[in-house]
N, C-alpha and C positions, 0 to 999 in steps of 0.2 A: 720600640716600634717606630716606623716611619711616621704614621699618623692614624687617627681613628676618625672614620666618617660615619655620622649618624644620618639616616634617611628618614623622612617623614612617614613614608609608606613602604611596605614590603615590595609592592609592585615597582616603585621607583628604584629601590635597590636592585631588583632583578634586571630592569632595563639598563640602568647605568653601569652596573658591574659587568654585564655582558658586553657593553660597548667598550669599557675599559680593557677587558681581556682581549677583545678583538683588536683594539689598537696596539696592545702590547705584543700580540702575536705578529701583527704586520710589521711592527718595528723590529722584532727579532728576526723576521724573515729577510729584512733588508741587509742583515749582517751575516747570515749563514745560509747555506744551501738547504739544509733541513734543520728543523728545531723540534724540541720535545716539550709537550704541555702535560703537566701532571694534574689529574683531576681526582676529586674525592667521591666516595660513595655517599649513601645517605639521601634523605629526602630534601633537605634544605637546598643543596646546589642544583637539584634537578631542573627547576624552572629556569635557572640561570643558563644551564647548559642547553636547554631547549631553545632559548632565545638566541644564544650564541651560535647555534647550528644554522641560523638564518643569515648570518653575516657572510658577505663575500670576501674571501681572501684565498690565498693559494694553499688550500687545505691539503693538497696532494704532497706538499712538502712538510706537513706537520705530523710528527709522531705523537700519539696520545697514550699515556701510561697512567694507570691508577696509582694513587698514593699508597693504597693498601688493598688487599683482597682476602676474602674468606676462602679457605681451602676447600672449595666445593666446585663441581662442574659448572660451566657457564650457563647451563640450562636450569640450574637450581634457583629457586625463588629468592634465596638470600645472596645470590651472586652479585657483586658490584658490577662485574662485566655485563651481566644481563641488564642491569639498570642503566648503565652508560650507553649501551646499544639502543635503548629505547629513548633516551633523552638527547644525547649528543650526535650519534651517528645516523643522521638523517639530513634532509635538505642539503645545503652546501657542504656541511661537515662530513657527510658520508664518504667523501673522497679522502679523508685522513687515514693514516695508517695506525692501526691499533697494535700495541705491544702487550701481549698477555702477561698477567702476573699469576697465572695458574698453569700448571702442567699436569699431565696424567700420571702422578705419583701418589703413593698412599699418604704422604705427609709433606708439609713444607720443608722439613729438614732433608727429605730425600730429593725434593725437586728444586732446592734453592740454587744449586750450581747451574741447572738448566735456565732458570729464570735470570740469574746474573749474567749468563752468557748472552741471553737475548737482549737485555737492557743496556749492558755496558757500552755498546757502540752508539747508543742514543743519548748518552749523557755528555755534558751536564744539562740540566733542565734550563729552559728559557723562561717559562712561566709556570707557576704553581698556584693552583686554587686549592685552598685548605678549608676544612671545617673544624669544629671543636665540640666535644661532648661536655655535658655538665660535670663529668668526672675529671675534666681538664685533659682529656686525651685529644690527640690529633693523629691523622692517619690511623695506624693500629698501634700507636705508642701509648699504651695504657699504664697508669700508675700500678706498680706491683707486677707488671707483666714479665714473663721470662725474656731474657736478653735485652731488657730495657737499658741497662747500663752500657752494654755494647752499642746499642742503637743510638745512644746519645753521645758517645765518645767521639773525639776529633778524628780518630783513625778508624772509624766504623766502616764496615763493608757497605755495599750498595743497598742490600736488603737483609732483613733478619726474619727468622721464624718467630712467631708470637703466639703465646698462650697465656691465659690469666684466669683467675677465678671469676665466674660469672659471664664469661665469654663462651657462647655455645660451641663455636667451631675454632679450630686452629687457624691462624692467619699468617700472611706474609706482608711485610711493610717496608717501604722505603725508610731509610734512616734519616736522622736529623741532618747529618752531614750532606746528604744528597738533596734534601729539601732546601737547605740553606745555600746550596750551590746555585740555585735558580736566580736568574737575573731579576725577576720580579716575583713577589709572593703576595697573594691576596687571601686574607682570612675572612670568612663570611659566617654570620650566624644571625638568628632572630631571637628576640625576647629579652626582657630586662633581667631575667634570671641568669642567662648566659653572660650578660654584660657584667653582672656581679662576679661570676666565675672568672671572667677575664681579668677584672680588676684585682682579684685575689691572686690569680696565677702569676701576675707580673712580679709579685714579691716572694714567690716560692721557688724552691730548688726544682730543677727539671725532673728529678726523680719522683718528686711529689706531684708536680704539675708539668707533664711532658710538653704541653703546648707552649710553655714559656721558652723552650729551646729553639722555637722557630719564629719568635716574635721580632727579633732584631731585624730591622729593615722591612718588615711586613707592613702592608696597608690593611687595616681592619675595617670591614664594612658591616654595619648592623642596623637593624630596624626593630621596633617593638612589635 
């Protein structure tokens, strides 16, 4: 890891990480005509994305892509797209361009070529905001999930279809190779339990702790 930053309060983390991401996006825009920002689903990053939406930058030149998506329509209550639209795509950030990680196919396996075609021109990532589960997953790279070995390999494709025991819906996820291509990676979580998970994950094989595959060069932000 590049470094671990502990914040005294969750609100402080939200404010400062949003500012750091904004600065990273502005820096990336200085070097490229368009950039791509990868964002996570879940509840933890929501307040960060809401705060980030207020920052002024040239959002019209920013592509936004999810790190992973459940294979459900955007109107579904468990859709990460639906969540991102409510948190990030408002205020200044509503000018950004959203790159879907879902298409109208019966399964991720059927739709993966379409998704890859849509995201390929937007890569590599410039900034990636990541989360982590207590099972040591990040994006939809879960321990024991289908295609995990492929997703962690050095010659992995851009996206993989994901299914695993205990996960209600099939999913699609960016691979570790794509996440690690990002110029900046920021991993965010709350709570001492997840800090223990991170400490353990650093010493485990990525097949057991997939989040460890994206820690190299990442900045970790956490608060109790």
